[in-house]
C-alpha positions in Angstrom: -6.6 -38.5 20.1 -9.6 -36.3 20.1 -7.8 -33.6 22.0 -4.9 -33.7 19.5 -7.5 -33.2 16.7 -9.0 -30.2 18.5 -5.5 -28.8 19.1 -4.6 -29.2 15.4 -7.9 -27.6 14.3 -7.3 -24.7 16.7 -3.8 -24.2 15.2 -5.2 -24.3 11.7 -7.9 -21.7 12.7 -5.3 -19.5 14.2 -3.0 -19.8 11.1 -6.0 -18.9 8.9 -6.9 -15.9 11.0 -3.3 -14.7 10.9 -3.1 -15.2 7.1 -6.3 -13.2 6.6 -5.0 -10.4 8.7 -1.8 -10.3 6.7 -3.8 -10.3 3.4 -5.9 -7.4 4.7 -2.8 -5.5 5.7 -1.1 -6.1 2.3 -4.3 -4.8 0.5 -4.3 -1.7 2.7 -0.7 -0.9 1.8 -1.4 -1.6 -1.9 -4.2 1.0 -1.7 -1.9 3.5 0.1 0.7 3.0 -2.6 -1.8 3.7 -5.3 -3.0 6.9 -3.6 0.5 8.1 -3.0 1.5 7.3 -6.6 -1.4 9.4 -7.9 -0.6 12.2 -5.5 3.0 12.3 -6.6 2.1 12.2 -10.2 -0.2 15.2 -9.8 2.5 17.1 -7.9 5.2 16.4 -10.4 2.9 17.6 -13.3 2.1 20.7 -11.3 5.7 21.6 -10.6 6.7 20.8 -14.2 4.2 23.3 -15.6 5.0 25.8 -12.9 8.7 25.6 -13.8 8.0 25.6 -17.5 5.8 28.7 -17.3 8.1 30.7 -15.1 10.9 32.9 -16.4 13.3 32.3 -13.5 14.9 29.3 -15.3 15.8 31.2 -18.4 19.4 32.2 -18.8 18.9 35.2 -21.2 
């Protein structure tokens, strides 16, 4: 019985470690998405103003 309890405790510990690793990975990708979203927003604003201030898009 005692060995079964140790085995169950080991499995729980392993599952907890795996869950923590997955949470850390999810947080990492959330941060990466935030960074990329900010980067793309800055880029789109830059290109919008560059296009708006250029004369190449005017027809006449």
